[in-house]
C-alpha positions as CSV (number, residue, x, y, z in Angstrom):
1,X,252.1,285.3,114.6
2,X,253.7,283.7,111.3
3,X,253.2,285.7,108.1
4,X,254.7,282.9,105.8
5,X,256.7,279.6,106.0
6,X,258.6,279.8,102.8
7,X,261.1,282.4,103.7
8,X,260.6,284.3,100.5
9,X,261.9,288.0,100.1
10,X,258.3,289.2,100.3
11,X,257.7,287.4,103.5
12,X,260.7,288.5,105.0
13,X,259.9,292.2,104.0
14,X,256.3,292.1,105.3
15,X,257.7,290.6,108.5
16,X,260.4,293.2,109.1
17,X,257.9,296.0,108.3
18,X,255.7,294.7,110.8
19,X,258.3,294.2,113.3
20,X,259.8,297.6,112.9
21,X,256.1,299.4,113.1
22,X,255.6,297.6,116.4
23,X,259.1,298.7,117.9
24,X,258.4,302.2,116.7
25,X,254.7,302.3,118.3
26,X,256.1,300.6,121.4
27,X,258.7,303.2,121.8
28,X,256.4,306.1,120.8
29,X,258.8,307.3,118.2
30,X,256.4,307.1,115.4
31,X,255.3,310.6,114.5
32,X,254.0,312.3,111.5
33,X,256.6,314.3,109.5
34,X,256.6,318.1,110.1
35,X,254.8,320.5,107.8
36,X,257.1,321.9,105.3
37,X,256.5,325.6,104.5
38,X,259.0,327.4,102.3
39,X,258.6,327.6,98.6
40,X,261.8,325.4,98.2
41,X,260.2,322.8,100.0
42,X,257.7,322.1,97.3
43,X,258.0,319.9,94.2
44,X,257.8,322.2,91.1
45,X,254.3,322.7,89.7
46,X,253.0,319.9,87.2
47,X,255.5,317.3,88.4
48,X,254.3,314.0,89.7
49,X,256.2,311.3,91.3
50,X,257.0,307.7,91.0
51,X,257.3,305.6,94.2
52,X,260.6,304.0,94.6
53,X,260.5,300.1,93.8
54,X,261.9,299.4,97.2
55,X,259.3,301.6,98.9
56,X,256.4,299.6,101.1
57,X,253.2,300.7,102.0
58,X,251.1,299.4,104.6
59,X,247.4,298.2,103.9
60,X,245.7,301.3,104.9
61,X,248.3,303.4,103.0
62,X,249.1,305.4,106.1
63,X,252.6,304.1,106.8
64,X,255.6,304.1,104.3
65,X,258.8,302.3,104.6
66,X,262.0,302.8,102.6
67,X,264.4,305.4,101.6
68,X,267.9,305.9,102.0
69,X,268.8,305.8,105.0
70,X,265.8,303.4,105.9
71,X,262.9,305.3,107.4
72,X,259.4,304.9,108.3
73,X,256.8,307.6,107.8
74,X,253.4,307.7,109.0
75,X,251.0,310.0,107.3
76,X,247.6,311.5,108.1
77,X,244.6,310.3,106.3
78,X,244.7,313.4,104.2
79,X,248.1,312.8,103.2
80,X,247.5,309.1,102.5
81,X,244.8,310.1,100.2
82,X,247.0,312.4,98.4
83,X,249.7,309.6,98.2
84,X,247.2,307.5,96.7
85,X,246.5,310.0,93.9
86,X,250.4,310.3,93.4
87,X,251.0,306.8,93.1
88,X,248.4,306.6,90.5
89,X,250.0,309.1,88.5
90,X,248.2,312.3,89.1
91,X,250.4,315.4,89.2
92,X,251.1,317.1,92.3
93,X,248.6,320.1,91.9
94,X,247.7,321.4,95.5
95,X,250.5,322.9,97.9
96,X,250.0,319.9,100.3
97,X,250.5,317.5,97.4
98,X,253.6,319.3,96.3
99,X,255.0,319.2,99.9
100,X,254.3,315.6,100.3
101,X,255.9,314.7,97.0
102,X,259.0,316.9,97.8
103,X,259.2,315.0,101.0
104,X,259.1,311.8,99.6
105,X,261.6,312.6,97.1
106,X,264.1,314.2,99.5
107,X,264.0,310.8,101.7
108,X,264.2,308.5,98.7
109,X,260.8,306.9,98.9
110,X,259.7,308.6,95.6
111,X,261.6,310.0,92.5
112,X,260.3,313.1,90.6
113,X,258.3,312.5,87.5
114,X,258.5,315.5,85.1
115,X,255.2,316.9,83.2
116,X,254.6,315.6,79.8
117,X,255.0,318.0,77.1
118,X,258.6,319.4,77.9
119,X,261.0,320.1,75.2
120,X,261.0,317.5,72.4
121,X,264.3,316.0,71.2
122,X,263.8,318.2,68.1
123,X,264.3,321.1,70.3
124,X,267.6,319.7,72.0
125,X,271.1,320.3,71.1
126,X,273.6,317.9,72.3
127,X,277.3,319.3,73.0
128,X,279.9,316.8,73.3
129,X,283.2,317.7,74.6
130,X,286.0,315.4,73.4
131,X,289.8,315.3,73.6
132,X,291.6,312.4,72.1
133,X,288.9,309.9,71.6
134,X,287.8,309.8,68.2
135,X,286.6,305.9,68.6
136,X,284.5,307.0,71.4
137,X,283.1,309.7,69.7
138,X,281.9,307.8,66.7
139,X,280.5,305.2,69.2
140,X,278.5,308.0,71.1
141,X,277.5,309.8,67.7
142,X,276.4,306.4,66.4
143,X,274.2,305.8,69.6
144,X,272.6,309.0,69.4
145,X,271.6,308.6,65.8
146,X,270.3,305.1,66.4
147,X,268.4,305.6,69.7
148,X,265.2,307.7,69.0
149,X,264.3,310.2,70.2
150,X,267.6,311.7,69.2
151,X,268.5,315.5,69.2
152,X,268.4,317.1,65.8
153,X,271.4,319.2,66.5
154,X,274.8,318.0,68.0
155,X,277.8,320.1,68.5
156,X,281.3,318.3,69.1
157,X,283.8,320.5,70.9
158,X,287.4,319.2,70.2
159,X,289.4,320.3,73.2
160,X,292.9,320.5,72.4
161,X,293.7,317.1,71.0
162,X,297.0,315.9,70.1
163,X,295.6,314.5,67.0
164,X,292.7,316.8,66.0
165,X,292.2,315.7,62.6
166,X,291.2,312.2,63.8
167,X,288.3,313.9,66.0
168,X,287.3,316.2,63.3
169,X,286.9,313.1,60.9
170,X,284.9,311.4,63.4
171,X,282.5,314.4,63.8
172,X,282.0,315.2,60.2
173,X,281.1,311.2,59.8
174,X,278.5,311.7,62.3
175,X,277.1,314.8,60.8
176,X,277.8,317.3,63.5
177,X,278.8,320.8,63.8
178,X,282.6,321.0,65.1
179,X,284.3,323.6,67.3
180,X,288.0,323.1,67.4
181,X,289.9,324.6,70.1
182,X,293.8,324.9,70.2
183,X,294.2,324.6,73.9
184,X,292.6,322.1,76.3
185,X,290.2,324.1,79.0
186,X,288.5,321.0,80.3
187,X,285.1,319.5,79.7
188,X,283.2,322.4,81.3
189,X,285.0,325.0,79.1
190,X,284.2,322.9,76.1
191,X,280.4,322.6,76.8
192,X,280.3,326.2,77.3
193,X,281.8,326.9,73.9
194,X,279.2,324.6,72.5
195,X,276.5,326.7,73.6
196,X,277.8,330.1,72.0
């Protein structure tokens, strides 16, 4: 059977999808994925998913191809209905929907979509560890200020720079709070100092 003649990527994808499906059906290796039962196997409550742009669904919605490594998932009719709702933007509200969403995220067929209404940018603080890079700091602070929503508070932790005055000057120009440390303790230590 010829699916198309132009050899376009969409046609090749369709052909490879059908060939892979036929091969798996012929070898009887196509099985529904196992039921997940522990709480860590659930997507957090209120989250939704976005299907990966490379994921492909069959016409009936019961077979998915994609992920990394490449895999083929066969869904029950109920799971296919849940997937249709998730793909339309509905949050994963029920336990089966949260299990399906988690599984799709684990295998790279989908990506988690946090619920709306989380913390706003005005509630966020940005902690920037920096050592001996006043130009990079100035560029970062300018980018934060010009790309809304930007956090209302930014803290620069100067981590034992050889020229701390230059870093302090860049931090002041950016309108941030500055914490200076005489000895370098690394980015993690600097970030922790910024939260105190």
